[in-house]
matplotlib code that plots the C-alpha trace (Angstrom):
import matplotlib.pyplot as plt

x = [-20.0, -20.3, -16.6, -16.8, -19.7, -17.9, -14.7, -16.6, -18.4, -15.1, -13.6, -16.7, -15.7, -19.1, -18.9, -21.4, -19.0, -16.2, -18.5, -19.6, -15.9, -14.9, -17.8, -16.9, -13.1, -12.5, -12.3, -10.1, -7.7, -7.6, -7.1, -4.3, -2.4, -2.9, -1.7, 1.5, 2.3, 0.8, -0.1, -3.7, -3.1, -0.7, -3.2, -5.9, -3.7, -2.6, -6.2, -7.0, -4.0, -5.0, -8.5, -7.0, -4.6, -7.4, -9.5, -6.7, -5.3, -8.4, -7.9, -4.6, -6.2, -6.0, -8.3, -5.6, -6.5, -9.5, -10.1, -9.6, -6.1, -5.1, -6.4, -4.5, -1.3, -1.6, -2.3, 0.7, 3.0, 2.1, 2.5, 5.9, 7.0, 6.1, 7.9, 11.0, 11.0, 10.9, 13.8, 15.9, 15.3, 16.7, 20.1, 22.9, 23.7, 20.1, 20.2, 23.5, 22.2, 19.4, 21.7, 24.6, 27.9, 26.6, 23.6, 21.2, 18.2, 18.1, 14.9, 11.8, 9.2, 6.4, 3.5, 0.8, -2.7, -5.0, -8.2, -10.4, -9.0, -11.2, -10.1, -9.3, -6.9, -4.9, -1.8, -1.5, -2.2, 0.4, 3.0, 1.8, 2.0, 5.4, 6.5, 4.8, 6.7, 10.0, 9.3, 11.1, 9.1, 7.7, 6.8, 5.0, 3.0, 2.0, 1.1, -0.9, -2.8, -3.5, -4.4, -5.6, -7.2, -8.0, -7.0, -6.4, -2.9, -3.8, -5.0, -1.8, 0.3, -1.5, -1.1, 2.6, 3.2, 4.8, 3.9, 1.4, 4.2, 6.3, 3.3, 3.0, 6.7, 6.6, 3.6, 5.4, 8.6, 6.5, 4.8, 8.1, 9.6, 6.6, 6.7, 10.4, 9.8, 6.8, 8.8, 11.5, 8.9, 7.3, 10.7, 11.3, 7.9, 8.5, 11.9]
y = [-16.5, -14.7, -15.1, -18.9, -19.1, -16.9, -18.9, -22.2, -20.7, -19.6, -23.0, -24.5, -22.2, -20.4, -17.4, -15.5, -16.0, -14.3, -11.4, -11.1, -11.3, -8.5, -6.4, -6.8, -6.2, -4.1, -0.7, -2.0, -3.7, -0.8, 1.8, -0.2, -0.8, 2.8, 4.1, 2.1, 2.3, 5.8, 5.0, 4.5, 2.1, 0.0, -0.1, -1.2, -4.0, -5.0, -5.1, -7.5, -9.6, -9.9, -11.1, -13.6, -14.8, -15.3, -17.1, -19.4, -20.1, -20.1, -23.9, -23.0, -20.6, -22.4, -20.1, -19.4, -15.7, -13.7, -13.7, -9.9, -10.4, -12.8, -10.5, -7.5, -9.5, -10.5, -6.8, -5.5, -8.2, -7.6, -3.9, -4.2, -6.7, -4.1, -1.3, -3.4, -4.3, -0.6, 0.1, -2.7, -1.2, 2.2, 3.0, 4.1, 7.1, 8.3, 7.9, 9.7, 12.6, 13.1, 13.3, 15.5, 14.0, 13.9, 11.8, 14.5, 14.4, 17.3, 16.5, 15.3, 12.8, 14.2, 15.4, 12.8, 12.9, 10.1, 10.4, 10.2, 13.4, 16.5, 19.2, 21.9, 19.5, 18.4, 20.5, 19.5, 15.9, 15.9, 17.0, 14.2, 11.6, 12.8, 12.4, 9.0, 7.9, 8.8, 6.3, 3.0, 0.2, -1.4, 1.9, 2.9, -0.3, -0.1, 3.5, 3.0, 0.1, 1.9, 5.4, 5.0, 1.5, 1.9, -1.6, -2.4, -3.1, -6.8, -6.9, -5.1, -7.6, -10.5, -8.9, -8.1, -11.3, -9.6, -9.1, -6.4, -4.8, -4.5, -2.8, -0.3, 0.4, 0.8, 3.2, 5.3, 5.6, 6.4, 9.2, 10.6, 10.3, 11.9, 14.8, 15.3, 15.1, 17.4, 20.0, 19.9, 20.3, 23.2, 24.9, 24.6, 26.2, 29.2, 30.0]
z = [8.7, 5.4, 4.6, 5.1, 2.7, 0.2, 0.5, -0.1, -3.1, -4.5, -4.0, -5.8, -8.7, -8.7, -11.1, -9.0, -6.0, -7.9, -8.8, -5.1, -4.0, -6.4, -5.4, -1.7, -2.0, -5.1, -3.4, -0.5, -2.9, -5.4, -2.6, -1.0, -4.2, -5.4, -2.0, -2.4, -6.2, -6.8, -10.4, -11.5, -14.3, -12.2, -9.3, -11.7, -13.1, -9.6, -8.4, -11.3, -10.5, -6.8, -7.8, -10.3, -7.6, -5.1, -7.7, -8.8, -5.3, -3.0, -2.5, -0.8, 1.6, 5.0, 6.9, 9.6, 9.1, 7.9, 4.2, 4.2, 5.8, 3.1, 0.4, 1.9, 2.1, -1.5, -2.5, -0.5, -1.7, -5.4, -4.9, -3.3, -6.0, -8.7, -6.8, -6.3, -10.0, -10.9, -8.6, -10.1, -13.6, -12.7, -13.9, -11.6, -13.8, -13.5, -9.7, -9.4, -11.5, -8.9, -5.9, -4.9, -3.8, -0.3, -1.4, -0.6, -2.9, -5.4, -7.1, -5.2, -6.5, -8.6, -6.5, -6.4, -5.0, -4.1, -6.0, -2.9, -1.4, -1.6, -4.0, -1.4, 0.4, -2.7, -2.1, 1.6, 0.7, -2.0, 0.7, 3.0, 0.3, -0.6, 3.0, 3.2, 0.1, 1.9, 4.7, 4.9, 3.3, 6.5, 8.0, 4.8, 4.7, 8.3, 8.1, 4.8, 6.2, 9.5, 8.4, 4.8, 5.1, 8.8, 9.8, 13.4, 14.7, 15.0, 11.4, 10.2, 12.2, 10.4, 7.0, 7.5, 9.4, 12.4, 16.0, 17.2, 19.2, 16.0, 14.3, 17.1, 16.9, 13.1, 13.4, 16.1, 14.0, 10.9, 12.8, 13.9, 10.4, 8.9, 11.4, 10.5, 6.7, 6.9, 9.0, 6.3, 3.5, 5.5, 5.9, 2.1, 1.4, 3.6, 2.3]

ax = plt.figure().add_subplot(projection="3d")
ax.plot(x, y, z, "-o")
ax.set_aspect("equal")
plt.show()
């Protein structure tokens, strides 16, 4: 298989193998990290970090999953680590200023648009990404890997290290939560 050859070449520390690996995975890794962290410079930095991690730890890759699964897992983990780090740094006073006494959000996140979306769909995509951002973490990851990266439920299960049935459940709940969020956004727009 092509992956086995690439893995062996990476283990042999061939510089051309790293170049081939980056060429093969850079768009997938970048799009995954960008979809999760929603910041171009952070996504670029995370993408480089993923490639360095693979290069430095390829000897630890056991081959129990596909190389792409391992790479996605690293990308998702690094992205979540960054997001969690950001959340820890927020101050309580700032958070309380954004919410009412009933913990209802007064200010919504800044609109964000993935660069690959066509110009005429930017506004609708911004609403969708805003709704995706409101999903619980596991639903957001499963939905992103399914709809934006087009991974199968089996591949998502391997990346997230959960059962396929759990992925199906996460995707179903994500769709329901997105529907609810988008209805609320739509209601806000027509008021």
